[in-house]
C-alpha positions as CSV (number, residue, x, y, z in Angstrom):
1,M,-13.7,-10.1,14.6
2,R,-14.3,-13.9,14.7
3,L,-11.9,-16.0,13.1
4,E,-14.4,-18.8,12.2
5,D,-15.8,-16.2,9.7
6,Y,-13.2,-16.1,7.3
7,N,-12.1,-19.1,5.3
8,P,-8.1,-19.9,4.4
9,L,-9.8,-21.3,1.2
10,D,-11.1,-17.9,-0.2
11,N,-7.5,-17.0,-0.4
12,I,-8.5,-13.0,0.5
13,Q,-5.9,-11.0,2.8
14,Y,-7.6,-9.0,5.6
15,S,-6.7,-5.8,5.8
16,V,-7.4,-2.8,7.4
17,L,-5.5,0.0,6.0
18,D,-4.5,0.1,1.8
19,L,-1.2,0.5,0.8
20,N,-1.5,4.7,1.3
21,G,-2.9,4.5,4.4
22,N,-6.4,5.2,3.9
23,V,-9.1,2.9,6.2
24,L,-10.9,-0.1,4.5
25,K,-13.1,0.1,7.5
26,E,-13.4,2.2,9.9
27,E,-15.0,-0.5,12.5
28,D,-12.1,-2.4,12.0
29,I,-9.9,0.4,13.5
30,P,-8.9,-0.8,16.9
31,D,-9.0,1.4,20.1
32,F,-6.1,2.8,20.6
33,T,-5.6,6.1,22.1
34,D,-2.7,8.5,20.6
35,E,-0.5,7.6,22.8
36,E,-0.5,4.2,21.8
37,L,-0.5,4.9,18.3
38,F,2.7,6.6,18.6
39,Y,4.3,4.3,20.6
40,L,3.4,1.4,18.4
41,Y,5.2,3.4,15.3
42,K,7.8,4.6,17.3
43,T,8.6,0.5,18.1
44,M,8.7,0.0,14.4
45,L,10.8,3.2,13.7
46,Y,13.4,1.9,16.2
47,T,13.3,-1.6,14.7
48,R,13.9,-0.4,11.3
49,I,17.0,1.6,13.0
50,I,18.3,-1.1,15.2
51,D,18.3,-3.6,11.9
52,D,19.9,-1.0,10.1
53,K,22.6,-0.2,12.7
54,A,23.1,-3.9,13.2
55,L,23.5,-4.6,9.9
56,S,26.2,-1.9,9.7
57,Y,28.2,-3.4,12.8
58,Q,28.2,-6.9,11.2
59,R,29.6,-5.6,7.9
60,Q,32.3,-3.7,9.7
61,G,33.2,-7.2,11.3
62,R,32.0,-5.7,15.4
63,M,29.2,-8.2,15.1
64,L,28.5,-11.7,14.4
65,T,25.9,-13.3,12.0
66,Y,22.9,-11.0,11.8
67,T,19.1,-11.6,10.4
68,P,17.6,-8.6,8.9
69,N,13.8,-7.3,9.9
70,T,13.2,-5.2,7.5
71,G,10.0,-5.5,5.8
72,Q,8.2,-7.5,8.6
73,E,7.6,-4.7,11.4
74,A,4.1,-4.6,11.1
75,A,3.5,-8.7,11.5
76,Q,6.0,-8.8,14.4
77,I,4.6,-5.6,16.3
78,G,0.9,-5.8,15.8
79,S,0.6,-9.4,16.8
80,S,2.8,-9.0,20.0
81,Y,0.8,-6.1,20.7
82,A,-2.2,-8.4,21.6
83,L,-0.3,-10.0,24.1
84,E,-1.0,-9.6,27.6
85,K,2.1,-9.6,30.3
86,G,1.5,-13.2,31.5
87,D,1.3,-14.8,28.3
88,F,4.6,-16.4,26.5
89,L,5.9,-15.3,23.6
90,V,8.0,-18.3,21.4
91,P,10.0,-16.6,18.7
92,A,12.3,-18.4,16.0
93,F,15.2,-16.0,15.4
94,R,13.3,-13.1,13.2
95,E,11.1,-11.5,15.3
96,L,12.8,-8.4,16.5
97,G,9.6,-6.0,17.1
98,A,7.8,-8.8,19.1
99,W,10.7,-8.9,21.8
100,L,10.7,-5.3,22.0
101,I,7.4,-5.2,22.4
102,K,7.5,-8.3,25.1
103,G,10.0,-6.1,26.9
104,V,13.3,-7.5,26.0
105,P,16.0,-4.9,26.5
106,L,17.9,-4.1,23.3
107,K,21.2,-4.8,25.1
108,N,20.4,-8.4,25.1
109,I,19.4,-8.5,21.6
110,Y,22.7,-7.1,20.7
111,L,24.4,-9.3,23.2
112,Y,23.1,-12.3,21.5
113,W,24.1,-11.1,18.1
114,Y,27.4,-10.2,19.2
115,G,27.9,-13.9,20.0
116,N,27.6,-13.5,24.4
117,E,25.1,-16.2,25.8
118,W,24.1,-13.9,28.5
119,G,22.0,-12.1,25.7
120,S,19.8,-15.2,26.3
121,H,19.4,-14.3,30.4
122,I,16.1,-12.0,30.2
123,D,14.2,-11.7,33.7
124,D,11.0,-11.2,34.4
125,V,9.8,-11.8,30.5
126,K,8.0,-14.7,29.5
127,I,9.8,-15.5,26.1
128,L,11.6,-18.6,25.4
129,P,15.0,-17.8,23.6
130,I,16.4,-17.6,20.3
131,S,15.2,-20.9,18.0
132,V,17.5,-21.7,15.0
133,P,16.7,-25.0,14.3
134,I,13.4,-24.8,12.2
135,A,9.9,-25.1,13.3
136,S,11.4,-27.0,16.2
137,Q,10.0,-24.1,18.7
138,M,6.3,-24.9,17.8
139,Q,6.8,-28.1,19.5
140,H,7.8,-26.0,22.9
141,A,5.1,-23.8,22.3
142,V,2.5,-26.7,22.6
143,G,4.2,-27.8,25.8
144,I,4.0,-24.6,27.4
145,G,0.5,-24.4,26.5
146,M,-0.5,-27.7,28.1
147,A,1.7,-26.9,31.0
148,N,-1.4,-23.8,31.4
149,N,-4.3,-26.3,30.8
150,I,-2.9,-28.3,33.3
151,K,-2.1,-25.9,35.9
152,G,-5.6,-24.2,35.3
153,E,-4.0,-21.0,34.0
154,K,-5.8,-18.4,31.5
155,D,-2.0,-17.6,29.8
156,V,-1.9,-17.8,25.8
157,V,1.6,-18.9,24.3
158,L,2.0,-16.9,20.8
159,A,4.7,-18.8,18.6
160,F,6.5,-17.5,15.3
161,V,7.6,-19.6,12.6
162,G,8.5,-18.5,9.0
163,D,7.1,-19.8,5.5
164,G,9.5,-22.4,5.4
165,G,8.9,-24.0,8.6
166,T,5.6,-25.0,7.4
167,S,7.1,-27.7,5.4
168,E,8.6,-29.4,8.5
169,G,7.4,-32.3,10.1
170,D,7.4,-30.2,13.7
171,F,5.3,-27.8,12.2
172,H,2.1,-30.3,11.5
173,E,3.1,-32.3,14.7
174,A,2.4,-28.9,16.6
175,L,-0.7,-28.6,15.1
176,N,-1.8,-31.7,15.5
177,F,-1.0,-32.3,19.3
178,A,-2.6,-28.8,20.4
179,A,-5.5,-29.0,18.0
180,V,-6.4,-32.3,20.1
181,F,-5.6,-31.1,23.2
182,K,-7.1,-27.6,23.0
183,T,-3.6,-26.0,23.9
184,P,-4.1,-22.0,24.0
185,V,-1.6,-21.3,21.5
186,V,-1.4,-18.9,18.4
187,F,0.6,-20.1,15.5
188,L,1.7,-17.2,13.5
189,I,3.3,-17.6,10.5
190,Q,5.5,-15.0,8.9
191,N,5.4,-15.5,5.7
192,N,8.0,-13.3,4.0
193,Q,7.8,-15.4,0.4
194,Y,11.4,-17.2,1.1
195,A,13.0,-19.8,3.0
196,I,16.4,-18.6,2.2
197,S,16.4,-18.9,-1.3
198,T,13.8,-21.3,-1.8
199,R,10.6,-19.5,-3.0
200,R,7.1,-20.5,-1.1
201,E,5.7,-21.3,-4.2
202,I,7.8,-24.1,-4.7
203,Q,7.9,-25.6,-1.4
204,T,3.7,-26.6,-1.4
205,M,0.8,-27.0,-3.6
206,S,-1.5,-25.2,-0.8
207,K,-2.6,-21.8,-2.1
208,N,-1.4,-19.9,0.7
209,L,-0.3,-21.1,4.4
210,A,-3.2,-20.6,6.4
211,Q,-4.6,-23.1,5.0
212,K,-2.9,-25.5,6.6
213,A,-5.3,-25.0,9.9
214,I,-8.2,-27.0,7.6
215,A,-6.6,-30.3,8.4
216,Y,-6.4,-29.8,11.8
217,E,-9.7,-28.5,12.4
218,I,-8.7,-25.1,13.7
219,P,-9.2,-21.7,12.4
220,G,-6.8,-20.4,10.0
221,I,-7.1,-16.7,8.7
222,L,-4.4,-14.8,5.7
223,V,-3.6,-11.3,7.1
224,D,-1.9,-8.6,5.3
225,G,1.4,-8.9,7.3
226,N,2.0,-5.0,6.1
227,D,-0.9,-4.2,8.1
228,I,-0.3,-3.3,12.1
229,F,-4.3,-2.9,12.5
230,A,-5.2,-6.1,10.5
231,M,-2.2,-8.1,12.5
232,Y,-3.2,-6.6,15.8
233,N,-6.8,-7.7,15.3
234,A,-6.6,-11.1,13.9
235,T,-3.9,-12.0,16.7
236,K,-6.2,-10.6,19.3
237,A,-9.0,-12.3,18.2
238,A,-7.2,-15.7,18.0
239,V,-5.6,-14.8,21.7
240,N,-9.0,-13.6,23.7
241,R,-10.1,-17.8,21.8
242,A,-7.4,-19.2,22.9
243,R,-7.6,-17.6,26.5
244,N,-11.4,-18.6,26.2
245,G,-10.5,-22.3,26.1
246,Q,-11.2,-22.6,22.5
247,G,-7.9,-23.8,21.6
248,P,-5.3,-22.9,18.9
249,A,-5.7,-21.3,15.4
250,L,-3.3,-20.3,12.8
251,I,-2.5,-16.8,11.3
252,E,-0.3,-16.2,7.9
253,A,1.0,-12.8,8.0
254,Y,1.8,-12.3,4.1
255,T,4.8,-9.9,4.2
256,Y,7.9,-9.3,2.7
257,R,11.9,-9.7,3.7
258,L,13.0,-6.3,2.0
259,G,16.9,-7.8,3.0
260,A,18.8,-10.8,3.4
261,H,18.1,-13.9,5.0
262,T,20.8,-13.5,7.2
263,T,23.9,-11.3,6.6
264,S,25.6,-14.2,4.6
265,D,23.0,-14.6,2.3
266,D,23.4,-12.7,-1.4
267,P,19.6,-12.5,-2.1
268,S,20.1,-10.8,-5.6
269,K,21.0,-14.5,-6.7
270,Y,17.6,-15.8,-6.6
271,R,15.2,-13.1,-6.8
272,A,14.9,-10.0,-9.2
273,K,15.5,-6.3,-8.3
274,E,12.0,-5.1,-9.5
275,E,10.4,-8.0,-7.3
276,V,11.6,-6.0,-4.5
277,E,11.0,-2.3,-5.7
278,E,7.1,-3.5,-5.8
279,W,7.2,-4.5,-2.3
280,K,9.1,-1.6,-0.9
281,K,5.8,0.2,-2.0
282,K,4.1,-1.8,0.7
283,D,6.6,-1.2,3.2
284,P,4.7,-1.4,7.0
285,L,6.3,1.6,8.5
286,L,5.3,3.9,5.3
287,R,1.8,2.7,5.5
288,F,1.2,3.5,9.3
289,R,3.4,7.0,8.6
290,L,0.4,8.2,5.7
291,Y,-2.0,6.7,8.2
292,L,-0.8,9.1,11.4
293,Q,-0.1,11.9,9.0
294,Q,-3.6,12.1,7.9
295,K,-4.9,12.1,11.6
296,G,-2.2,14.6,12.6
297,L,-0.6,12.5,14.9
298,L,2.9,12.5,13.3
299,T,4.8,15.3,11.7
300,D,8.3,15.9,9.7
301,E,9.6,16.9,12.7
302,L,8.6,15.1,15.1
303,E,9.8,11.9,13.8
304,E,13.1,13.0,12.9
305,R,13.7,14.1,16.5
306,T,12.7,11.1,17.2
307,K,14.5,9.1,14.6
308,K,17.6,10.9,15.9
309,D,17.0,10.1,19.6
310,L,16.2,6.3,18.9
311,E,19.5,6.5,16.7
312,E,21.5,7.8,20.0
313,E,20.4,5.4,22.1
314,V,21.3,2.3,19.9
315,M,24.5,3.6,19.1
316,A,25.4,3.9,23.0
317,T,23.9,0.7,23.9
318,F,26.3,-1.3,21.3
319,E,29.1,0.8,22.4
320,S,28.5,0.1,26.4
321,I,28.3,-4.0,24.9
322,E,31.6,-3.5,22.7
323,N,33.6,-1.6,25.2
324,K,32.8,-3.3,28.3
325,S,32.3,-7.2,28.3
326,D,31.6,-9.3,31.4
327,T,32.8,-12.2,29.8
328,E,36.3,-13.7,31.0
329,I,38.2,-15.2,27.8
330,E,38.9,-18.4,29.5
331,D,35.2,-18.5,29.7
332,I,34.6,-19.3,25.9
333,F,36.6,-22.8,26.4
334,K,37.0,-23.9,29.9
335,Y,32.8,-25.0,29.9
336,H,33.0,-27.6,27.2
337,Y,34.7,-30.7,29.1
338,A,35.5,-31.3,33.1
339,T,39.4,-31.1,32.3
340,M,40.2,-29.2,29.2
341,P,42.0,-31.3,26.7
342,P,45.6,-29.9,25.5
343,Q,44.2,-28.9,21.7
344,L,41.3,-26.4,23.9
345,E,44.0,-25.1,26.1
346,E,46.4,-24.7,22.7
347,Q,43.8,-22.5,21.6
348,L,43.0,-20.4,25.2
349,N,46.8,-19.7,25.1
350,E,46.8,-18.5,21.5
351,Y,44.1,-16.6,22.2
352,K,45.1,-14.8,25.0
353,A,48.7,-14.1,23.2
354,F,46.5,-12.8,20.3
355,W,44.5,-10.1,23.0
356,E,47.8,-9.4,24.4
357,G,49.1,-8.3,21.2
358,G,51.6,-10.7,21.2
359,K,52.5,-13.7,18.4
360,D,49.9,-14.1,15.7
361,Y,48.0,-16.9,14.4
362,D,45.8,-17.9,11.6
């Protein structure tokens, strides 16, 4: 496909599969082997299980604040699968599926949300750490792309941002800089309809977010973010274009956050239950499952067996983190100052006493 053939002002989503897993355009089906198709589905299922378990652990007080990904698996996995090993992934904070495709171990992911800084220490994977300040990672992505150009490298950068991030100046500065210097960056907006409690429609008067590309004279495409094939095709086209020196592109993945913004959020306060139920019918996992079943590549028995194996793996990984920490209590306190001030030393002693079963403290 050619991104230049798609006009975001038409406000038409690019799709390959319908809601029932039927193929809309046979020529748009990627040339994947059966093994690749099952791997992609297995990774989507793995992402969903990791997400469900993380929510459970957080509610039990065994994990810190967590950002759910349920409903956005196709947007993350389809796009990141279009990258090559040497390409860079620049995430925000809700890209679990992309991390897995890129090769980030689950142990690192759970370590991060467990509150251990070593979760961000990842060897042999071209990925930046999680970035919580909204849209700031977009400029980092452009910097990497500029460095690639200066060094004469052909690697591409895939940078994620949420719909709320498109209202930040960092987003527009990054697109402008990338367009001017033709950096090999693919900007991917995960439009899950809400920036915390702010509905997309009241953030901008634009018909869609893909048309933000027009001001910077770069291609922009609106994609069905719950269609893994559509996400792969659009990203692959943008990645190939960038690798050939044609500069950046903007992709809007039109999807939905089925869960909360974070585990500190209550989405029932700002959206109706009926809206969520309608989007559940568009669940990317369900759509891809139906497609694979029609092709005879997935049975209920195989799915249940795979799900059981993945659940056991996820639980074992988390328990290995919970039962053995490489972090000493002193490490939490001693790196803030050259000499630990009295108030921190007092907190350290209180914390030690707590873990040793001594005095209680509030």
